[in-house]
DRENTI-771599 format. One record per residue (C-alpha): chain; y, z, x negated; residue in three letters; residue number from 0. Coordinates in steps of 0.001 Angstrom, whole numbers, plus 500000, padded with zeros to 6 digits. Layout:
BEGIN
> ch:v:w:u:aa:i
> A:Y:Z:X:Ala:NUM
...
This chain:
BEGIN
> ch:v:w:u:aa:i
> A:942945:908655:754924:Met:0
> A:941997:912286:754465:Lys:1
> A:944450:913948:752086:Ile:2
> A:944001:917298:750353:Ala:3
> A:946346:919335:748190:Val:4
> A:945078:921536:745361:Val:5
> A:947392:924389:744354:Val:6
> A:946450:926245:741135:Pro:7
> A:947824:929784:741295:Cys:8
> A:948637:932064:738385:Tyr:9
> A:951584:934445:738544:Lys:10
> A:953183:932608:741469:Val:11
> A:953258:935387:744073:Arg:12
> A:957005:934983:744668:Asn:13
> A:956751:931241:745379:His:14
> A:953358:930423:746885:Ile:15
> A:954067:931295:750526:Leu:16
> A:957238:929209:750663:Asp:17
> A:955444:926289:749039:Leu:18
> A:952562:926361:751528:Leu:19
> A:954959:926540:754472:Ser:20
> A:956565:923255:753373:Arg:21
> A:953367:921180:753158:Ile:22
> A:953543:918577:755904:Gly:23
> A:951053:917585:758629:Pro:24
> A:949864:914525:756676:Glu:25
> A:947713:916904:754599:Val:26
> A:944305:917761:756059:Ala:27
> A:943197:920517:753670:Val:28
> A:944955:922777:751172:Val:29
> A:942810:924346:748449:Phe:30
> A:944562:927342:746891:Val:31
> A:942788:928267:743664:Val:32
> A:943555:931812:742521:Asp:33
> A:942905:931521:738779:Asp:34
> A:942353:935211:738140:Gly:35
> A:945997:935823:739030:Cys:36
> A:947094:939360:738026:Pro:37
> A:949598:939300:740890:Glu:38
> A:946769:938595:743385:Gln:39
> A:948458:935475:744732:Ser:40
> A:945228:934376:746397:Gly:41
> A:944852:937681:748233:Gln:42
> A:948414:937360:749491:Leu:43
> A:947693:933881:750846:Val:44
> A:944390:934925:752423:Ala:45
> A:945982:937907:754166:Gln:46
> A:949252:936250:755200:Thr:47
> A:948812:932536:755840:Val:48
> A:947374:931598:759243:Thr:49
> A:947396:927831:758684:Asp:50
> A:943758:926739:759265:Pro:51
> A:944122:924004:756657:Arg:52
> A:944478:926545:753844:Val:53
> A:941339:927586:751981:Gln:54
> A:941523:930117:749144:Val:55
> A:939129:929898:746188:Ile:56
> A:938970:932760:743695:Phe:57
> A:938213:932771:739971:His:58
> A:937051:936131:738683:Glu:59
> A:938653:935413:735297:Thr:60
> A:941506:933164:734272:Asn:61
> A:940287:929701:733223:Gln:62
> A:943617:927911:732794:Gly:63
> A:945320:925303:734931:Val:64
> A:942654:922744:734047:Gly:65
> A:939875:925090:735093:Gly:66
> A:941623:925766:738399:Ala:67
> A:942049:922034:739041:Met:68
> A:938415:921294:738216:Ile:69
> A:937393:923823:740864:Thr:70
> A:939825:922301:743363:Gly:71
> A:938683:918753:742590:Tyr:72
> A:935050:919698:743113:Arg:73
> A:935893:921321:746439:Ala:74
> A:937757:918169:747495:Ala:75
> A:934852:915909:746531:Leu:76
> A:932450:918146:748459:Ala:77
> A:934745:917873:751510:Ala:78
> A:934791:914061:751211:Asp:79
> A:938560:913904:750687:Ile:80
> A:940028:910420:750136:Asp:81
> A:943103:911377:748090:Ile:82
> A:943669:914631:746199:Val:83
> A:947199:915775:745334:Val:84
> A:947983:918445:742749:Lys:85
> A:951009:920642:743461:Val:86
> A:951765:923653:741271:Asp:87
> A:952339:926962:743001:Gly:88
> A:955577:927857:741207:Asp:89
> A:957856:926001:743620:Gly:90
> A:959083:923392:741106:Gln:91
> A:957493:920518:743040:Met:92
> A:958805:919416:746427:Asp:93
> A:955935:918989:748954:Pro:94
> A:958105:916465:750811:Ala:95
> A:957194:913973:748058:Leu:96
> A:953469:914063:748854:Ile:97
> A:953792:910905:750961:Gly:98
> A:955415:909067:748043:Ala:99
> A:952562:910057:745735:Phe:100
> A:949903:909040:748256:Val:101
> A:951374:905681:749338:Ala:102
> A:950486:903601:746202:Pro:103
> A:946914:904933:746358:Leu:104
> A:946474:904320:750073:Ala:105
> A:947813:900779:749694:Glu:106
> A:945495:899989:746782:Gly:107
> A:948332:899552:744291:Glu:108
> A:947225:902338:741949:Ala:109
> A:944363:904710:741164:Asp:110
> A:946475:907673:740052:Tyr:111
> A:950088:908664:740549:Thr:112
> A:952124:911186:738602:Lys:113
> A:955648:912504:738685:Gly:114
> A:958386:911471:736276:Asn:115
> A:961408:913740:735807:Arg:116
> A:962942:911321:733267:Phe:117
> A:963535:908451:735677:Phe:118
> A:967231:909188:736165:Glu:119
> A:969656:911038:733914:Leu:120
> A:970929:913170:736786:Glu:121
> A:967488:914681:737333:Thr:122
> A:967503:916169:733818:Leu:123
> A:970627:918245:734352:Glu:124
> A:968691:921226:735689:Ser:125
> A:965969:921009:733014:Met:126
> A:966361:923295:729962:Pro:127
> A:967485:921228:726946:Lys:128
> A:964629:922413:724737:Met:129
> A:962158:921373:727428:Arg:130
> A:963762:917919:727618:Val:131
> A:963365:917483:723859:Phe:132
> A:959800:918792:723833:Gly:133
> A:958740:916554:726710:Asn:134
> A:960296:913519:725005:Ser:135
> A:958286:914128:721839:Val:136
> A:955082:914816:723762:Val:137
> A:955651:911683:725854:Ser:138
> A:955642:909437:722779:Phe:139
> A:952586:911131:721283:Val:140
> A:950805:910786:724613:Asn:141
> A:951605:907056:724744:Lys:142
> A:949818:906602:721411:Val:143
> A:946879:908859:722218:Ala:144
> A:946385:908022:725894:Gly:145
> A:947170:904304:725842:Gly:146
> A:949630:904340:728748:Tyr:147
> A:952666:903023:726891:Trp:148
> A:954533:902549:730187:Asn:149
> A:954509:906245:731150:Leu:150
> A:956813:909179:730454:Met:151
> A:956617:912896:731167:Asp:152
> A:952843:913331:730578:Pro:153
> A:953040:917100:731093:Ala:154
> A:954199:916601:734674:Asn:155
> A:951632:918270:736906:Gly:156
> A:952583:916609:740200:Tyr:157
> A:949744:914071:740576:Thr:158
> A:947479:912327:743080:Ala:159
> A:944137:910590:742600:Ile:160
> A:941688:908608:744738:Thr:161
> A:938224:909909:745531:Lys:162
> A:936361:907036:743845:Ser:163
> A:938217:907411:740555:Val:164
> A:937953:911198:740632:Leu:165
> A:934195:910908:741124:Ala:166
> A:933971:908707:738002:Ala:167
> A:935646:911319:735770:Ile:168
> A:933354:913867:734045:Pro:169
> A:935059:916991:735364:Leu:170
> A:933011:919325:733172:Asp:171
> A:934464:917599:730081:Lys:172
> A:938127:917967:731065:Leu:173
> A:940348:920338:729113:Asp:174
> A:940751:923606:731002:Arg:175
> A:944111:924602:729529:Gly:176
> A:947601:923106:729527:Tyr:177
> A:946267:919946:727871:Phe:178
> A:944658:919079:731201:Phe:179
> A:947246:916497:732312:Glu:180
> A:947121:914641:728977:Ser:181
> A:943326:914736:728976:Asp:182
> A:943305:913224:732464:Met:183
> A:945372:910277:731242:Leu:184
> A:942936:909720:728375:Phe:185
> A:939971:909720:730774:Arg:186
> A:941770:907402:733185:Leu:187
> A:942553:904933:730402:Asn:188
> A:938906:904723:729361:Thr:189
> A:938143:903812:732990:Leu:190
> A:940960:901206:732955:Arg:191
> A:942614:902965:735903:Ala:192
> A:946133:902001:736965:Val:193
> A:948663:904838:736840:Val:194
> A:952000:904640:738685:Val:195
> A:954895:907043:738184:Glu:196
> A:956875:908559:741059:Ile:197
> A:960500:909551:740318:Pro:198
> A:961113:913189:741119:Met:199
> A:963481:916045:740436:Lys:200
> A:962016:919323:739286:Ala:201
> A:963452:922564:740636:Val:202
> A:964058:925318:738095:Tyr:203
> A:964812:928761:739410:Gly:204
> A:963838:932261:738301:Leu:205
> A:960187:931364:737673:Glu:206
> A:958828:931840:734153:Arg:207
> A:956598:929301:732468:Ser:208
> A:953206:930578:731318:Asn:209
> A:953100:927913:728590:Met:210
> A:953837:929167:725075:Arg:211
> A:955339:926693:722581:Leu:212
> A:953708:928387:719592:Ser:213
> A:950300:928075:721202:Arg:214
> A:950515:924428:722217:Ile:215
> A:952013:923430:718849:Ser:216
> A:948796:924685:717246:Met:217
> A:946349:923287:719817:Glu:218
> A:947808:919967:720990:Phe:219
> A:948006:917924:717716:Pro:220
> A:944267:918147:717038:Gly:221
> A:943419:917374:720663:Lys:222
> A:945714:914348:720700:Tyr:223
> A:944153:913037:717477:Leu:224
> A:940620:913376:718864:Val:225
> A:941565:911607:722132:Arg:226
> A:943300:908816:720204:Phe:227
> A:940268:908142:718005:Leu:228
> A:937920:908258:720999:Lys:229
> A:940098:905897:723011:Arg:230
> A:940271:903352:720205:Ile:231
> A:936498:903508:719727:Phe:232
> A:935686:903247:723442:Tyr:233
> A:938199:900498:724269:Asn:234
> A:937997:898301:721175:Tyr:235
> A:934535:898811:719705:Phe:236
> A:932108:900247:722273:Leu:237
> A:933155:898451:725474:Arg:238
> A:934889:895469:723940:Asp:239
> A:935423:893747:720601:Phe:240
> A:938438:891486:720428:Asn:241
> A:941280:890415:718155:Val:242
> A:942693:893956:718215:Cys:243
> A:939375:895274:716908:Ser:244
> A:939549:892845:713962:Ile:245
> A:943160:893782:713257:Glu:246
> A:942273:897475:713279:Leu:247
> A:939308:897037:710907:Val:248
> A:940935:894773:708334:Phe:249
> A:944330:896437:708622:Gly:250
> A:942837:899839:707864:Thr:251
> A:940693:898524:704995:Leu:252
> A:943551:896641:703354:Leu:253
> A:945967:899554:703619:Met:254
> A:943387:901961:702211:Cys:255
> A:942677:899573:699345:Trp:256
> A:946388:899266:698561:Gly:257
> A:946909:903031:698593:Val:258
> A:943780:903873:696563:Leu:259
> A:944125:901055:694037:Phe:260
> A:947849:901608:693587:Gly:261
> A:947479:905370:693440:Gly:262
> A:944741:905179:690821:Tyr:263
> A:946717:902892:688497:His:264
> A:949913:904880:689046:Trp:265
> A:948129:908098:688086:Leu:266
> A:946415:906465:685102:Ala:267
> A:949713:905004:683907:Gly:268
> A:951467:908347:684264:Ser:269
> A:948825:910126:682217:Leu:270
> A:948793:907444:679503:Asn:271
> A:952544:906892:679462:Gly:272
> A:952212:903176:680322:Arg:273
> A:953720:901137:683143:Phe:274
> A:951426:899088:685407:Ala:275
> A:951625:895312:684988:Ser:276
> A:953209:893088:687638:Ala:277
> A:949757:891807:688589:Gly:278
> A:948476:895320:689145:Thr:279
> A:951475:896145:691337:Val:280
> A:950909:892999:693407:Met:281
> A:947203:893789:693849:Leu:282
> A:948234:897122:695354:Ala:283
> A:951325:896044:697304:Ala:284
> A:950101:892831:698929:Met:285
> A:946993:894323:700614:Pro:286
> A:949077:897290:701773:Phe:287
> A:951767:895072:703298:Ile:288
> A:949229:892746:704922:Leu:289
> A:947259:895708:706284:Gly:290
> A:950444:897247:707686:Phe:291
> A:951290:893980:709440:Gln:292
> A:947790:893797:710947:Leu:293
> A:948067:897359:712259:Leu:294
> A:951468:896555:713778:Leu:295
> A:949853:893592:715534:Ala:296
> A:947112:895910:716805:Ala:297
> A:949748:898271:718209:Val:298
> A:951442:895353:719967:Glu:299
> A:948109:894322:721485:Tyr:300
> A:947467:897884:722633:Asp:301
> A:950906:898104:724272:Val:302
> A:950202:894905:726232:Arg:303
> A:946731:896154:727139:Asn:304
> A:947897:898808:729624:Val:305
> A:945731:898554:732794:Pro:306
> A:947471:896616:735565:Thr:307
> A:944719:895905:738110:Arg:308
> A:943625:898930:740188:Pro:309
> A:939933:899767:740156:Leu:310
> A:939890:899594:743957:Ser:311
> A:940745:895879:743717:Gln:312
> A:938281:895235:740899:Gln:313
> A:935413:896692:742888:Asn:314
> A:935986:895083:746279:Arg:315
> A:933486:892406:745340:Ala:316
> A:931064:895122:744223:Lys:317
> A:931530:898047:746615:Pro:318
> A:930916:901515:745255:Gly:319
> A:930814:900456:741602:Arg:320
> A:933057:901897:738914:Leu:321
> A:932827:901769:735136:Pro:322
> A:930565:904519:733732:Pro:323
> A:932528:907608:732798:His:324
> A:932946:908831:729262:Ile:325
> A:930994:911963:728373:Asn:326
> A:932460:912478:724918:Gly:327
């Protein structure tokens, strides 16, 4: 299979050459995307690297890691690449693991692979403690929003994807910033793609992260909420309607009724100085409790609904066919 590596570059001048020198012969093409790097990382590669596999693509202005990957993905699709691997240019990802990321895809066991730095406790020793905590929180939120309850470390940028699945993703709709990896998981879930994690150990040296906690804390919550609502609509109302759909509808209605009815009578009683009757309390509490139980059942269904059959296996009987991508 023809394998390509896409390397987004932004302020990685001190690491990019060493990274490229360690990419093995199993890779056919390396797309280095200079994302308006102020350190001119792309120029350094173009003037220094003699490896014929390396192609440098320049962005006039910075678009973000997602924008750089979209450009690299499009170049890979145009070159008819079978598997595309993403490796950041900051040296934190070991190119020796490329074979491990590619193997499940080449063998038809998965549609997308991603790194997991949380697989073993020893691998977290070099990770800053605040980053460990932040990634743990983001991992849980991403499980809810993206639907892959079996995955950890969603912000991990070491990934690989097959050509057929990549072609089914609307690249122009992908987030162009640091939410890119989480947005990819949302898109993959709507396609029912199988994602497999590859244990890895990140390397932290003198490099500085370009991600700002204050910025992502303002941007990410709203984006996660939108992806969650879209995923629920696509998976349980647009493309399918099953017992989970019923649990979601009636659970939400009953809980809303309990909150509104109980809140109204509580407020009225407070203003009038009277306590609500036992019957009134029951009419508020019972629907709320029943609705909560239905929503818990819906969550359980969603957890068990993680895709397990790769799209490559599903489409062997119908070559070249994939589910239509989501444009929203």
